[in-house]
Backbone as JSON, one array per atom type, in Angstrom:
{
  "sequence": "MDFILKVPRFVEIDSEMYIETIKTSPGGSALNFAVNLARNGTKTGLIARLGNDDYGKMILSKVGGENIDISRFVTLNDQTGMAFISVDKGGKRSIYSFMGANAKLSLLKKDIDYIKSSPFTHLTGVYWEVAWDVARYAKKLSFSPGPLLSSFGVDKLKRVLKKTELLFLNDKEVNILTGEQIQEGSQLLLEEGVTNVIVTLGKEGAILYSQDKTLPAGTKKIKALDSTGAGDAFAAGFVFKWLKGEKEEKCLEFANQSAFRCLNLLGAIN",
  "N": [[-32.6, 22.1, 147.16], [-35.34, 19.98, 147.21], [-38.05, 19.32, 149.36], [-40.69, 17.39, 149.34], [-43.98, 17.23, 150.27], [-46.63, 15.2, 150.41], [-49.96, 15.8, 150.97], [-53.28, 15.52, 152.42], [-54.82, 17.85, 152.41], [-54.29, 21.44, 152.57], [-52.97, 23.0, 155.51], [-54.72, 24.99, 157.94], [-54.42, 28.09, 159.8], [-53.02, 27.61, 163.02], [-53.56, 24.88, 163.08], [-53.26, 21.32, 162.36], [-51.84, 18.82, 160.2], [-51.56, 15.56, 158.87], [-48.89, 13.92, 157.08], [-48.84, 12.24, 154.03], [-46.92, 11.2, 152.23], [-43.41, 11.6, 151.88], [-40.97, 13.07, 149.88], [-37.64, 13.49, 148.92], [-35.65, 15.46, 146.85], [-33.26, 16.68, 144.48], [-33.69, 20.03, 143.38], [-35.28, 23.13, 142.44], [-35.83, 25.99, 140.4], [-33.94, 26.68, 138.34], [-32.31, 24.4, 138.21], [-34.21, 22.41, 137.63], [-35.06, 23.25, 135.08], [-32.61, 23.05, 133.64], [-32.04, 20.28, 133.78], [-34.24, 19.16, 132.41], [-33.82, 20.3, 129.87], [-31.31, 19.26, 129.19], [-31.91, 16.53, 129.11], [-33.34, 16.44, 126.81], [-31.36, 16.54, 125.02], [-29.83, 18.81, 124.61], [-26.89, 20.73, 124.84], [-25.92, 21.74, 127.95], [-25.38, 23.94, 130.71], [-24.85, 25.12, 134.1], [-25.05, 27.77, 136.43], [-24.48, 28.06, 139.81], [-24.75, 28.17, 143.43], [-23.78, 26.14, 146.07], [-24.28, 24.65, 149.33], [-21.89, 23.6, 151.82], [-22.6, 20.84, 152.58], [-24.48, 17.78, 153.22], [-26.68, 17.84, 151.5], [-25.83, 19.47, 149.41], [-23.87, 17.8, 148.37], [-25.48, 15.69, 147.49], [-26.9, 16.92, 145.42], [-24.8, 17.53, 143.63], [-24.03, 14.92, 142.97], [-26.36, 13.93, 141.72], [-26.8, 15.75, 139.56], [-24.44, 15.46, 138.23], [-24.8, 13.14, 136.81], [-26.44, 13.8, 134.74], [-25.56, 14.84, 132.34], [-24.87, 17.55, 132.4], [-23.01, 20.51, 132.44], [-21.18, 21.28, 135.22], [-19.25, 23.02, 135.99], [-19.41, 25.6, 136.93], [-20.6, 25.39, 139.38], [-20.33, 26.38, 142.6], [-19.11, 25.68, 145.76], [-19.94, 26.78, 148.94], [-19.23, 27.85, 152.32], [-21.77, 27.29, 153.78], [-25.35, 26.68, 154.12], [-27.09, 24.54, 151.86], [-29.52, 25.69, 149.51], [-33.06, 25.33, 150.01], [-36.37, 24.01, 149.42], [-39.57, 23.72, 150.74], [-42.26, 21.9, 150.03], [-45.62, 21.61, 149.96], [-48.06, 19.43, 148.72], [-51.3, 19.04, 147.6], [-54.19, 16.78, 147.25], [-55.19, 17.45, 144.78], [-53.03, 18.24, 143.34], [-52.16, 20.82, 143.68], [-49.97, 23.39, 145.04], [-48.11, 24.52, 147.9], [-45.48, 26.58, 148.85], [-42.5, 26.97, 150.69], [-39.56, 28.74, 150.62], [-36.03, 28.56, 151.06], [-33.21, 30.32, 150.54], [-30.49, 29.9, 151.14], [-27.14, 29.05, 150.32], [-27.34, 30.06, 147.74], [-28.24, 32.63, 148.08], [-25.99, 34.09, 148.3], [-25.04, 34.36, 145.79], [-23.22, 36.0, 143.45], [-22.02, 37.34, 140.43], [-19.0, 36.05, 139.44], [-15.84, 36.61, 137.72], [-15.34, 34.33, 136.17], [-17.93, 33.31, 135.95], [-19.16, 35.34, 134.46], [-17.67, 35.19, 132.08], [-18.48, 32.68, 131.32], [-21.21, 33.05, 130.79], [-21.01, 34.88, 128.68], [-19.87, 33.24, 126.77], [-21.88, 31.56, 126.04], [-24.4, 30.77, 123.65], [-27.04, 31.14, 124.32], [-28.97, 32.04, 127.12], [-30.74, 31.05, 129.99], [-32.63, 32.51, 132.5], [-33.38, 32.37, 135.89], [-34.64, 32.09, 139.27], [-33.06, 33.87, 140.89], [-31.82, 36.83, 142.63], [-32.89, 40.25, 141.95], [-30.72, 41.92, 141.47], [-28.69, 40.23, 140.55], [-29.98, 39.28, 138.31], [-30.01, 41.58, 136.7], [-27.25, 41.75, 136.05], [-26.83, 39.32, 134.67], [-28.49, 39.69, 132.42], [-27.11, 41.77, 131.25], [-24.81, 40.58, 130.2], [-25.6, 38.41, 128.65], [-26.01, 36.85, 125.46], [-28.36, 36.02, 124.1], [-31.57, 35.8, 125.63], [-33.74, 34.0, 127.79], [-36.36, 34.14, 130.21], [-37.59, 33.32, 133.34], [-39.21, 34.58, 135.77], [-40.73, 33.82, 138.01], [-42.88, 33.9, 140.98], [-41.64, 35.31, 143.13], [-39.51, 36.98, 142.11], [-41.03, 38.32, 140.23], [-42.54, 39.9, 141.88], [-41.14, 42.23, 142.33], [-41.8, 43.95, 140.32], [-42.39, 45.69, 137.17], [-40.85, 48.05, 136.74], [-38.48, 47.72, 138.28], [-37.37, 45.58, 136.93], [-36.84, 46.37, 134.36], [-34.38, 46.53, 132.91], [-33.79, 43.89, 132.46], [-36.05, 42.89, 131.14], [-36.08, 44.22, 128.67], [-34.09, 42.93, 127.31], [-35.05, 40.43, 126.94], [-35.89, 37.61, 125.12], [-37.64, 35.44, 125.29], [-40.19, 35.29, 127.53], [-41.36, 33.69, 130.33], [-44.27, 33.13, 132.11], [-46.8, 32.39, 134.58], [-50.43, 32.63, 134.79], [-51.05, 33.99, 137.19], [-48.62, 35.19, 137.81], [-48.32, 37.09, 135.8], [-50.09, 39.07, 136.65], [-48.94, 39.69, 139.15], [-46.47, 40.75, 138.34], [-47.14, 42.87, 136.58], [-49.49, 44.06, 137.46], [-51.76, 43.86, 135.99], [-54.32, 42.12, 134.06], [-54.12, 39.09, 132.04], [-54.0, 39.61, 129.12], [-53.74, 42.46, 128.92], [-51.52, 42.85, 130.59], [-49.56, 41.34, 129.27], [-49.33, 42.78, 126.89], [-48.28, 45.16, 127.89], [-45.77, 44.24, 128.7], [-44.64, 43.53, 126.25], [-44.39, 46.07, 125.2], [-42.38, 46.97, 126.82], [-40.21, 45.84, 125.7], [-39.9, 43.07, 125.59], [-39.7, 40.23, 123.52], [-41.27, 37.91, 123.08], [-44.01, 36.87, 124.96], [-44.89, 34.28, 126.99], [-47.5, 32.65, 128.39], [-48.5, 30.42, 130.83], [-51.41, 28.49, 131.49], [-52.4, 26.59, 133.21], [-54.76, 24.0, 133.32], [-55.86, 24.92, 131.0], [-53.89, 25.16, 129.12], [-51.67, 27.08, 127.26], [-50.59, 30.38, 126.19], [-49.23, 32.45, 123.68], [-47.88, 35.65, 123.24], [-46.89, 38.08, 120.91], [-45.54, 40.87, 119.05], [-46.89, 40.72, 116.63], [-48.68, 38.62, 116.71], [-51.03, 36.38, 118.35], [-51.08, 33.4, 120.0], [-52.89, 30.75, 121.03], [-52.67, 27.65, 122.85], [-53.94, 24.61, 123.47], [-54.2, 21.9, 125.92], [-53.96, 18.5, 127.2], [-56.5, 17.3, 129.4], [-55.98, 16.42, 132.63], [-55.82, 14.72, 135.84], [-53.71, 16.11, 138.01], [-50.86, 14.79, 139.63], [-48.8, 16.15, 140.88], [-47.81, 19.46, 140.58], [-45.32, 20.52, 140.77], [-42.47, 21.87, 139.3], [-43.56, 21.78, 136.76], [-43.87, 24.13, 135.27], [-41.19, 24.75, 134.78], [-40.43, 22.55, 133.25], [-42.09, 23.01, 131.06], [-41.02, 25.46, 130.08], [-38.41, 24.6, 129.41], [-38.99, 22.71, 127.42], [-40.12, 24.37, 125.46], [-37.95, 26.12, 124.88], [-36.1, 24.27, 123.94], [-37.18, 23.46, 121.42], [-37.32, 25.98, 120.26], [-34.64, 26.75, 119.98], [-33.94, 25.08, 117.98], [-35.05, 26.26, 115.84], [-37.76, 25.96, 115.34], [-41.24, 26.62, 114.54], [-43.46, 28.82, 116.39], [-45.85, 27.52, 117.1], [-45.15, 24.78, 117.15], [-43.27, 24.85, 119.17], [-44.85, 25.53, 121.39], [-46.54, 23.3, 121.45], [-44.76, 21.17, 122.03], [-43.78, 22.07, 124.46], [-46.06, 21.98, 126.11], [-46.46, 19.21, 126.11], [-44.17, 18.42, 127.49], [-44.58, 19.55, 130.02], [-46.88, 18.16, 130.71], [-45.96, 15.53, 131.09], [-44.49, 15.89, 133.4], [-46.46, 16.45, 135.3], [-47.48, 14.03, 136.04], [-45.83, 12.95, 137.9], [-44.38, 12.72, 141.17], [-42.68, 15.29, 142.38], [-40.14, 17.34, 140.77], [-37.98, 16.34, 139.34], [-37.1, 13.17, 138.25]],
  "CA": [[-33.06, 20.76, 147.51], [-36.78, 19.99, 147.42], [-38.7, 18.39, 150.29], [-42.06, 17.39, 148.82], [-44.87, 16.63, 151.25], [-47.97, 14.91, 149.88], [-50.9, 15.97, 152.08], [-54.69, 15.48, 151.99], [-55.23, 19.23, 152.17], [-53.4, 22.39, 153.22], [-53.35, 23.32, 156.89], [-55.14, 26.33, 158.29], [-53.67, 28.65, 160.92], [-53.2, 26.94, 164.32], [-54.09, 23.52, 162.91], [-52.25, 20.31, 162.08], [-52.22, 17.9, 159.14], [-50.59, 14.49, 158.7], [-48.25, 13.83, 155.76], [-49.0, 10.9, 153.46], [-45.68, 10.78, 151.58], [-42.33, 12.58, 151.82], [-39.95, 12.79, 148.88], [-36.52, 14.44, 148.87], [-35.1, 15.43, 145.5], [-32.66, 17.93, 144.01], [-34.7, 20.84, 142.68], [-35.07, 24.54, 142.18], [-36.26, 26.3, 139.04], [-32.83, 26.62, 137.39], [-31.9, 23.01, 138.07], [-35.28, 21.7, 136.92], [-34.97, 23.64, 133.67], [-31.39, 22.51, 133.04], [-32.17, 18.83, 133.64], [-35.17, 18.89, 131.32], [-33.21, 20.66, 128.6], [-30.24, 18.3, 128.93], [-32.52, 15.25, 128.75], [-33.76, 16.55, 125.42], [-30.17, 16.43, 124.17], [-29.19, 20.1, 124.42], [-25.71, 20.98, 125.66], [-26.45, 22.59, 129.02], [-24.55, 24.2, 131.89], [-25.6, 25.79, 135.16], [-24.33, 28.56, 137.43], [-25.19, 27.93, 141.08], [-23.98, 28.09, 144.65], [-24.23, 25.07, 146.96], [-23.72, 24.64, 150.67], [-20.94, 22.54, 152.13], [-23.37, 19.92, 153.41], [-24.89, 16.55, 152.53], [-27.61, 18.15, 150.41], [-25.01, 19.93, 148.29], [-23.24, 16.62, 147.77], [-26.52, 14.94, 146.78], [-27.18, 17.62, 144.17], [-23.67, 17.31, 142.73], [-24.08, 13.54, 142.5], [-27.49, 13.79, 140.81], [-26.61, 16.54, 138.34], [-23.29, 14.91, 137.52], [-25.25, 12.06, 135.94], [-27.45, 14.32, 133.81], [-24.9, 15.45, 131.18], [-24.9, 18.99, 132.58], [-21.73, 21.07, 132.85], [-21.31, 21.85, 136.56], [-17.99, 23.69, 136.3], [-19.7, 26.84, 137.65], [-21.14, 25.11, 140.71], [-19.35, 26.78, 143.61], [-19.52, 25.27, 147.11], [-19.64, 27.79, 149.95], [-19.37, 27.42, 153.72], [-23.14, 27.7, 154.1], [-26.32, 25.62, 153.87], [-27.68, 24.47, 150.52], [-30.89, 26.19, 149.42], [-34.09, 24.3, 150.15], [-37.78, 24.37, 149.26], [-40.49, 22.81, 151.41], [-43.39, 21.97, 149.11], [-46.81, 20.8, 150.27], [-48.86, 19.14, 147.53], [-52.57, 18.44, 148.02], [-54.65, 15.69, 146.4], [-55.45, 17.97, 143.45], [-51.77, 18.61, 142.71], [-51.81, 22.21, 143.95], [-48.8, 23.45, 145.9], [-47.76, 25.64, 148.78], [-44.03, 26.47, 148.88], [-41.65, 27.83, 151.51], [-38.22, 28.66, 150.04], [-34.86, 29.03, 151.81], [-32.2, 30.5, 149.51], [-29.22, 29.31, 151.55], [-25.92, 29.51, 149.64], [-27.67, 30.82, 146.53], [-28.42, 34.04, 148.44], [-24.68, 34.74, 148.16], [-24.64, 34.32, 144.39], [-22.91, 37.19, 142.67], [-21.27, 36.84, 139.29], [-17.55, 36.15, 139.4], [-15.35, 36.76, 136.35], [-15.54, 33.06, 135.45], [-19.36, 33.23, 135.64], [-19.41, 36.29, 133.37], [-17.1, 34.61, 130.86], [-19.32, 31.53, 130.99], [-22.42, 33.59, 130.17], [-20.61, 35.47, 127.39], [-19.53, 32.18, 125.81], [-23.07, 30.78, 125.71], [-25.26, 31.41, 122.65], [-28.38, 31.36, 124.87], [-28.99, 31.94, 128.58], [-32.04, 31.07, 130.66], [-32.48, 33.17, 133.79], [-34.44, 32.09, 136.85], [-34.24, 31.72, 140.62], [-32.02, 34.72, 141.45], [-32.25, 38.16, 143.04], [-32.94, 41.16, 140.79], [-29.39, 42.48, 141.2], [-28.0, 39.24, 139.72], [-30.69, 39.27, 137.02], [-29.49, 42.71, 135.92], [-25.92, 41.42, 135.52], [-26.97, 38.26, 133.67], [-29.03, 40.32, 131.21], [-26.07, 42.61, 130.66], [-23.78, 39.81, 129.5], [-26.17, 37.33, 127.83], [-26.21, 37.12, 124.03], [-29.81, 35.88, 123.97], [-32.05, 35.54, 126.98], [-35.09, 33.66, 128.19], [-36.49, 34.59, 131.6], [-38.72, 32.83, 134.14], [-39.01, 35.26, 137.06], [-41.45, 33.22, 139.13], [-43.64, 34.87, 141.77], [-40.82, 36.16, 143.99], [-38.86, 38.01, 141.31], [-42.1, 39.13, 139.62], [-43.09, 40.84, 142.87], [-40.41, 43.5, 142.29], [-42.5, 44.8, 139.38], [-41.81, 45.99, 135.87], [-39.83, 49.11, 136.81], [-37.23, 47.17, 138.79], [-36.84, 44.56, 136.02], [-36.79, 46.92, 133.0], [-33.12, 46.19, 132.24], [-33.84, 42.49, 132.06], [-37.15, 42.68, 130.2], [-35.77, 44.72, 127.32], [-33.18, 41.99, 126.68], [-35.65, 39.1, 126.99], [-36.49, 37.08, 123.89], [-38.74, 34.59, 125.71], [-40.56, 35.52, 128.93], [-42.29, 32.67, 130.77], [-45.04, 33.47, 133.3], [-48.14, 31.82, 134.63], [-51.44, 33.68, 134.79], [-50.93, 34.78, 138.41], [-47.38, 35.97, 137.76], [-48.57, 38.26, 134.96], [-50.71, 40.08, 137.51], [-47.96, 40.1, 140.15], [-45.43, 41.54, 137.7], [-47.63, 44.07, 135.88], [-50.7, 44.62, 138.05], [-52.81, 43.76, 134.98], [-54.74, 40.79, 133.66], [-53.19, 38.44, 131.1], [-53.82, 40.28, 127.83], [-53.22, 43.8, 129.12], [-50.19, 42.73, 131.15], [-48.66, 40.86, 128.22], [-49.09, 43.9, 125.99], [-47.37, 46.07, 128.58], [-44.43, 43.64, 128.67], [-44.16, 43.69, 124.88], [-44.0, 47.47, 125.06], [-41.13, 47.14, 127.55], [-39.13, 45.28, 124.89], [-39.92, 41.61, 125.52], [-40.05, 39.79, 122.16], [-42.37, 36.95, 123.18], [-44.52, 36.58, 126.3], [-45.57, 32.99, 126.98], [-48.23, 32.54, 129.66], [-49.11, 29.12, 131.07], [-52.77, 28.66, 132.01], [-52.84, 25.37, 133.89], [-55.53, 23.05, 132.52], [-56.24, 25.54, 129.72], [-52.77, 25.15, 128.19], [-50.78, 28.24, 127.28], [-50.82, 31.35, 125.13], [-48.05, 33.25, 123.34], [-48.11, 36.99, 122.71], [-45.77, 38.82, 120.34], [-46.04, 42.11, 118.45], [-47.72, 40.5, 115.45], [-49.57, 37.46, 116.79], [-51.45, 35.77, 119.61], [-51.23, 31.98, 119.7], [-53.29, 29.88, 122.14], [-52.35, 26.24, 122.66], [-54.61, 23.79, 124.48], [-53.47, 20.73, 126.39], [-54.81, 17.43, 127.7], [-57.06, 17.47, 130.74], [-55.64, 15.28, 133.5], [-55.74, 15.0, 137.27], [-52.28, 16.2, 138.28], [-50.34, 14.27, 140.88], [-47.99, 17.21, 141.49], [-47.45, 20.45, 139.56], [-43.96, 21.01, 141.02], [-41.56, 21.78, 138.17], [-44.23, 21.73, 135.45], [-43.53, 25.35, 134.54], [-39.8, 24.63, 134.33], [-40.44, 21.58, 132.14], [-42.7, 23.7, 129.93], [-40.04, 26.42, 129.54], [-37.32, 23.85, 128.79], [-39.5, 22.15, 126.18], [-40.27, 25.45, 124.49], [-36.62, 26.58, 124.48], [-35.49, 23.2, 123.14], [-37.66, 23.57, 120.05], [-36.99, 27.32, 119.78], [-33.24, 26.75, 119.57], [-33.87, 24.32, 116.73], [-35.65, 27.07, 114.79], [-39.14, 25.54, 115.08], [-42.28, 27.64, 114.64], [-44.01, 28.99, 117.74], [-46.87, 26.49, 117.35], [-44.46, 23.54, 117.51], [-42.65, 25.08, 120.48], [-45.92, 25.44, 122.39], [-47.02, 21.92, 121.51], [-43.78, 20.34, 122.74], [-43.72, 22.57, 125.83], [-47.21, 21.41, 126.81], [-46.18, 17.79, 126.29], [-43.14, 18.3, 128.53], [-45.24, 19.84, 131.3], [-47.83, 17.08, 130.94], [-45.23, 14.39, 131.65], [-44.08, 16.25, 134.75], [-47.62, 16.45, 136.17], [-47.77, 12.66, 136.45], [-44.78, 12.5, 138.8], [-44.22, 13.43, 142.43], [-41.37, 15.93, 142.31], [-39.83, 17.91, 139.47], [-36.95, 15.56, 138.66], [-37.14, 11.76, 138.62]],
  "C": [[-34.55, 20.83, 147.82], [-37.2, 18.92, 148.43], [-40.19, 18.44, 149.97], [-42.94, 16.58, 149.77], [-46.25, 16.44, 150.62], [-48.96, 14.91, 151.03], [-52.34, 15.89, 151.57], [-55.23, 16.86, 151.65], [-54.27, 20.15, 152.91], [-53.91, 22.72, 154.62], [-53.84, 24.76, 156.99], [-54.31, 26.81, 159.47], [-54.04, 27.92, 162.21], [-53.86, 25.57, 164.19], [-52.95, 22.58, 162.54], [-52.76, 19.35, 161.02], [-51.14, 16.81, 159.04], [-50.08, 14.47, 157.25], [-48.36, 12.39, 155.26], [-47.7, 10.34, 152.9], [-44.67, 11.93, 151.66], [-41.34, 12.13, 150.76], [-38.9, 13.88, 148.92], [-35.85, 14.32, 147.51], [-34.38, 16.74, 145.2], [-33.69, 18.72, 143.21], [-34.3, 22.3, 142.63], [-35.31, 24.82, 140.72], [-35.13, 26.15, 138.03], [-32.4, 25.18, 137.14], [-32.95, 22.2, 137.31], [-35.23, 21.98, 135.42], [-33.78, 22.98, 132.99], [-31.49, 21.01, 132.81], [-33.1, 18.48, 132.49], [-34.56, 19.2, 129.96], [-32.12, 19.66, 128.22], [-30.8, 16.95, 128.51], [-33.08, 15.26, 127.34], [-32.58, 16.55, 124.46], [-29.45, 17.74, 123.91], [-28.0, 20.24, 125.36], [-26.05, 22.06, 126.67], [-25.43, 22.74, 130.14], [-25.34, 25.04, 132.87], [-24.65, 26.55, 136.07], [-25.12, 28.51, 138.73], [-24.21, 27.95, 142.23], [-24.6, 27.03, 145.56], [-23.62, 25.23, 148.34], [-22.76, 23.47, 150.84], [-21.6, 21.55, 153.1], [-23.78, 18.7, 152.59], [-25.82, 16.83, 151.36], [-26.86, 18.66, 149.19], [-24.34, 18.77, 147.58], [-24.24, 15.79, 146.99], [-26.83, 15.59, 145.43], [-26.05, 17.42, 143.17], [-23.69, 15.91, 142.14], [-25.18, 13.35, 141.45], [-27.22, 14.5, 139.49], [-25.43, 16.01, 137.53], [-23.65, 13.78, 136.58], [-26.24, 12.49, 134.88], [-26.85, 15.01, 132.58], [-25.03, 16.98, 131.2], [-23.52, 19.45, 133.03], [-21.9, 21.76, 134.21], [-20.02, 22.58, 136.97], [-18.2, 25.01, 137.04], [-20.6, 26.61, 138.86], [-20.05, 25.46, 141.72], [-19.9, 26.41, 144.98], [-19.02, 26.31, 148.12], [-19.81, 27.2, 151.35], [-20.72, 27.92, 154.25], [-24.04, 26.49, 153.92], [-26.81, 25.67, 152.42], [-29.11, 24.99, 150.56], [-31.9, 25.06, 149.43], [-35.47, 24.88, 149.85], [-38.63, 23.29, 149.93], [-41.85, 22.95, 150.74], [-44.5, 21.04, 149.57], [-47.65, 20.65, 149.01], [-50.15, 18.46, 147.96], [-53.03, 17.4, 147.01], [-55.0, 16.14, 144.99], [-54.2, 18.4, 142.71], [-51.37, 20.06, 142.91], [-50.75, 22.26, 145.03], [-48.82, 24.66, 146.83], [-46.27, 25.5, 149.07], [-43.41, 27.47, 149.86], [-40.22, 27.63, 151.02], [-37.17, 29.25, 150.97], [-33.71, 29.11, 150.81], [-30.85, 29.89, 149.87], [-28.05, 29.92, 150.79], [-26.23, 30.33, 148.4], [-27.94, 32.29, 146.82], [-27.12, 34.81, 148.3], [-24.17, 34.72, 146.73], [-24.43, 35.72, 143.85], [-21.96, 36.72, 141.57], [-19.78, 37.11, 139.43], [-17.1, 36.28, 137.94], [-15.56, 35.49, 135.54], [-17.01, 32.85, 135.08], [-19.69, 34.13, 134.45], [-18.88, 35.74, 132.06], [-17.94, 33.43, 130.38], [-20.59, 31.99, 130.26], [-22.1, 34.16, 128.78], [-20.35, 34.41, 126.33], [-20.74, 31.38, 125.36], [-23.91, 31.49, 124.66], [-26.64, 31.76, 123.2], [-28.35, 31.14, 126.37], [-30.43, 31.97, 129.08], [-31.83, 31.54, 132.09], [-33.67, 32.87, 134.69], [-33.84, 31.87, 138.23], [-33.12, 32.55, 141.22], [-32.64, 36.02, 141.96], [-32.16, 39.12, 141.86], [-31.57, 41.75, 140.46], [-28.58, 41.54, 140.29], [-28.65, 39.18, 138.34], [-30.22, 40.41, 136.13], [-28.16, 42.34, 135.26], [-25.99, 40.34, 134.45], [-27.47, 38.84, 132.35], [-27.99, 41.16, 130.49], [-25.12, 41.81, 129.78], [-24.33, 38.75, 128.55], [-26.31, 37.76, 126.38], [-27.7, 37.08, 123.69], [-30.35, 35.37, 125.28], [-33.49, 35.07, 127.0], [-35.16, 33.86, 129.7], [-37.75, 34.02, 132.21], [-38.59, 33.43, 135.53], [-39.66, 34.57, 138.24], [-42.13, 34.3, 139.96], [-42.77, 35.81, 142.59], [-40.16, 37.3, 143.22], [-39.89, 38.9, 140.61], [-42.61, 40.19, 140.58], [-42.33, 42.17, 142.92], [-41.0, 44.46, 141.25], [-41.7, 45.13, 138.13], [-40.68, 47.0, 135.97], [-38.48, 48.57, 137.27], [-36.57, 46.22, 137.79], [-36.71, 45.05, 134.58], [-35.54, 46.49, 132.24], [-33.12, 44.76, 131.73], [-34.88, 42.29, 130.97], [-36.79, 43.13, 128.79], [-34.78, 43.83, 126.58], [-33.8, 40.61, 126.48], [-36.33, 38.72, 125.68], [-37.71, 36.23, 124.2], [-39.0, 34.82, 127.2], [-41.64, 34.52, 129.31], [-42.93, 33.08, 132.09], [-46.26, 32.58, 133.36], [-49.14, 32.96, 134.79], [-51.35, 34.57, 136.03], [-49.71, 35.69, 138.37], [-47.51, 37.18, 136.85], [-49.13, 39.4, 135.8], [-49.74, 40.58, 138.56], [-46.95, 41.06, 139.55], [-45.95, 42.88, 137.18], [-48.78, 44.77, 136.57], [-51.89, 44.55, 137.11], [-53.21, 42.31, 134.77], [-53.89, 40.32, 132.48], [-52.95, 39.26, 129.83], [-53.2, 41.66, 127.99], [-51.79, 43.76, 129.66], [-49.17, 42.28, 130.11], [-48.33, 41.97, 127.23], [-48.12, 44.9, 126.6], [-45.93, 45.55, 128.52], [-43.82, 43.7, 127.28], [-43.67, 45.11, 124.65], [-42.7, 47.78, 125.8], [-39.94, 46.52, 126.81], [-39.04, 43.78, 124.84], [-40.37, 41.2, 124.12], [-41.25, 38.87, 122.16], [-42.73, 36.73, 124.65], [-45.31, 35.29, 126.23], [-46.18, 32.77, 128.36], [-48.83, 31.14, 129.76], [-50.41, 29.31, 131.84], [-53.29, 27.42, 132.7], [-53.56, 24.43, 132.95], [-55.92, 23.59, 131.16], [-55.09, 25.61, 128.74], [-51.9, 26.38, 128.35], [-51.14, 29.17, 126.13], [-49.57, 32.19, 124.93], [-48.49, 34.58, 122.75], [-46.8, 37.53, 122.13], [-46.37, 40.06, 119.68], [-47.02, 41.85, 117.31], [-48.67, 39.3, 115.55], [-49.91, 37.11, 118.23], [-51.77, 34.32, 119.31], [-51.65, 31.21, 120.95], [-52.93, 28.43, 121.82], [-52.99, 25.45, 123.8], [-53.75, 22.62, 124.89], [-54.46, 19.69, 126.88], [-55.32, 17.78, 129.09], [-56.74, 16.22, 131.55], [-55.77, 15.72, 134.97], [-54.27, 14.95, 137.65], [-51.94, 15.57, 139.62], [-49.6, 15.36, 141.63], [-47.58, 18.17, 140.38], [-46.06, 21.02, 139.77], [-43.08, 20.8, 139.79], [-42.21, 21.76, 136.81], [-43.92, 22.96, 134.62], [-42.11, 25.33, 134.02], [-39.69, 23.66, 133.16], [-41.03, 22.21, 130.88], [-41.69, 24.63, 129.27], [-38.9, 25.7, 128.82], [-37.76, 23.24, 127.46], [-39.63, 23.2, 125.1], [-38.9, 25.89, 123.97], [-35.92, 25.54, 123.61], [-35.9, 23.32, 121.67], [-37.3, 24.93, 119.43], [-35.55, 27.38, 119.25], [-33.01, 25.95, 118.3], [-34.51, 25.07, 115.57], [-37.08, 26.69, 114.44], [-40.1, 26.74, 115.2], [-42.86, 27.68, 116.05], [-45.04, 27.92, 118.09], [-46.24, 25.18, 117.8], [-43.79, 23.66, 118.87], [-43.68, 24.94, 121.59], [-46.41, 24.0, 122.56], [-46.06, 21.05, 122.31], [-43.65, 20.78, 124.2], [-44.86, 21.99, 126.66], [-47.01, 19.92, 127.07], [-45.18, 17.56, 127.42], [-43.74, 18.54, 129.91], [-46.19, 18.72, 131.69], [-47.15, 15.87, 131.59], [-44.84, 14.66, 133.1], [-45.24, 16.15, 135.74], [-47.98, 15.07, 136.7], [-46.78, 12.11, 137.46], [-44.8, 13.31, 140.09], [-42.79, 13.98, 142.46], [-41.05, 16.36, 140.9], [-38.87, 17.05, 138.66], [-37.02, 14.12, 139.17], [-36.18, 10.96, 137.74]]
}
């Protein structure tokens, strides 16, 4: 569950800042991705753990109207995961995450069977132990580790990376994951077995690295209202076109368009 706080600027230590707007919305990287993919018309399902609370019920109600299979949503006697997101006037974010029930996510037999039955699996928002298991059973895999999972480094994520067809990172996450800058880090990830490394560059668009090509893709310059969920929208847009067999250039173009639409909204899902 996302709690989005629109603020004039971020607070410093031992200071205080008033909040201009508060928005509450179902969120999280996996949910954001699934909703965007489903809205593009792709048959989509999600594995998640919810708390037995009002926020869990709100998420079930919202996702139930998005044409997403929620048969692997399991409600636990715990709190639903939450993210507290401060967004400044330039659209930049500061995020505090509470995993809640999702911290207890481990793959049950029904989850494993669900992954095995899917032609394509997108992995995000989990602990590395779960990521290992998902990579083991997935037929084809895309992976958005985000900053937290990236912080475990390449060695810890080797089992996942070598199965990854599409790896989505932003420029900072490349450095967090590999300790290198964009080009050198992307090359290292290709050497680890990743088929395609796609790096988002904010206002500069994105760039794709594979063994035989490097493809930059620019985007429109806008003043972002909120960048929350833009990376998830980008990944969903790219995967949507990828699953249709489109060329990398078309995938990047549609991914940038998807992220662009998200930047004009407060919150990842509206």
